[in-house]
N, C-alpha and C positions, 0 to 999 in steps of 0.2 A: 307597675301598672305599665301597661304597655298605650299607644293613643296613636290615633290618625288625624292629620288637618285636612280638611275639605277646602281643597285649593280652587277657586275660580276662573275660571282661562281668558276673565275680565281682560281685554284690550291684546289680543292675544293674536300675531299676526300686524299689527299697529305700527304705525309709521313710529321708529326709533327704537324697534326692536334689533334683535342685532341676529346674524345672517345664520348666525348654528342654532337657534331659536325656534323661527319661521322654517329652518331647515328641517326639523325632527317635531313638529307637531304634532302633538298626538292625535290618535283617527279617535273614531267612534269608534264601541267594544264590539265586540264580538261575543252573541250565547255560548261559542262554544271553549270563550275563554277568562267567563267569570261563574261561578258558584253560586249559588241560593237558599235560603235559607229561610224559615221563620220561626221566633224562637217569642213562646206570651208569656212569657218572662213568671213563673207561673201564678199564671192568673192575673199579675199586677193588673188587668185591666178592666178585671172581673166585678160587675155589682152593678146595679141600681138598672138591670136590665140592658148594661151596656156592655159591649168587650172589644177587642184587641190586639192581636201582633204586631212583628216588628220585621222588619218584610232586611235581613242581610244578603247586602251582594259583595259578594270577596271576587278582585282580581287576580284570575287564575293563573297567567298568564306572562308573559314575560319582559310586555312591551305595557306602557302605560298607555289610558285611554279615557276617554270619555263618554259620558251619560248624559241624558238630561235628566236635571234636579230635579223633574217628578217625575221618574217612569209609567209611563201605559201598563199599570197590574189589572187584567179579566179575572174572568171565574169560571171554570167548565165545569159537566157536569159528569158525572160514570163511562158516559159513551165518548168527550173530548168533542159533547156540547158547547158553544159559549151561552153563556145565561147573560138575562138582563142586570145583572149589579152594575152599578155605572158608579160614576170617583163625581163625590159632591161637585163641583164646577168650579168656587171656590170656596178658601178655606181662609176662616180669621187663623190671626196669626195667634200664636201662646202670648202673648207678653202685650195686654194691652196700649196702645200710647194715649196723651189724654181727651181725647173728644172718643173711649171706647173702641177696639176691638177693630184692626182696621184689613182689609180684604188683601193676602199677599199673592203677588206672583213672582212662578222662580221660573228664569228665562235664563240667564248665566250656567255652562256645563259643567260638571261635576267630574274635574279631574281622579282618575285610579291607577295611580302606583301598580306594581305590579308583587301583590302579595295583599292590598291596604281595602280595609274592608267598611263600607257605608253603611248605613241602616233608618228609612222614613217607618217611623208606623202609622197600621191601619189603625183605624177605629169605625167601627157601628153603634147600630139595638141589635141590639140580643135575644129581645124579649117579644114577647108576642102584647105590646102594649100599647096599641089602636084596638079600641070599642066595636072597630070592623073588620079586625086582620086574619089572622091566620093564614098572611101573607110569606110564607117565609122561605129560605133557602140553605142546605147544607154544600154547597158543595167543593167536592174529595181536592178540589186542584184552582189555585192557585198563576194561571198564567203570567210573565213577565216577558214582556215585549220591548226585544234588544236585535235595534236596526233589520233585518228581515225574519230574523229569527226571534224565539220563544222558550224560556226556561220553563219549566213547572219545578213545583213545590205541592203535597201536600197540606191539605189543610183541613181543621178541625170547627172552622167556627161554620154558627150560624145565625144568617142575616135576618130580621126582619121591616118592615113597614105597611103605610094601610094598607088598604083593599085598593086594589087597583093599579098603583104607585110603584116602581122603582124599590129596589132595595136599592140605599146607595153607601158608602161609605167616603169617609175621610182620610183622606195621603197627607202626611211632610211630605216634606224634601228631605232628600237624601242627605246626612249626616254623618260630621267622623263617629269612629266605632270610639268608644271608651269602656275597659271592664269593667269600670262600677255602673253602666246602665243596666 
């Protein structure tokens, strides 16, 4: 089994860093050096009117680069128009603390070495479970914003919300990929 560790860049360029470390600090990833796929893990996220997928990002470039820990994900219709599906602004931590789940903010960039893979889990309401609903979209494209560029992946999800509301999804921070996931 091959695994990769997520390496945050906390303190990069801080006082005391060696000249070679600051001289070769990785730059922000460019869309042309990344490959994006979606994996529904054979329906592992499906059930109780919920669904999800894993967004996988691979650095195909020759140099290490950085991504925001929670990169911007958007959805498009078949004509390339952005849909009003939005990421929930605060995602609860997976592991609750002594006083319940806590809101987490991810601000430290994630380092992707050449060939490294990082994954984020996306999760949403997939069933028309709202009494006043029939407010669902089935976007054919997921768009990952990377700097000034974009990467697209075919999307097969069905996202629902109450009438008059935007469809929302939760997104985890990028994490190391393991074959066991």
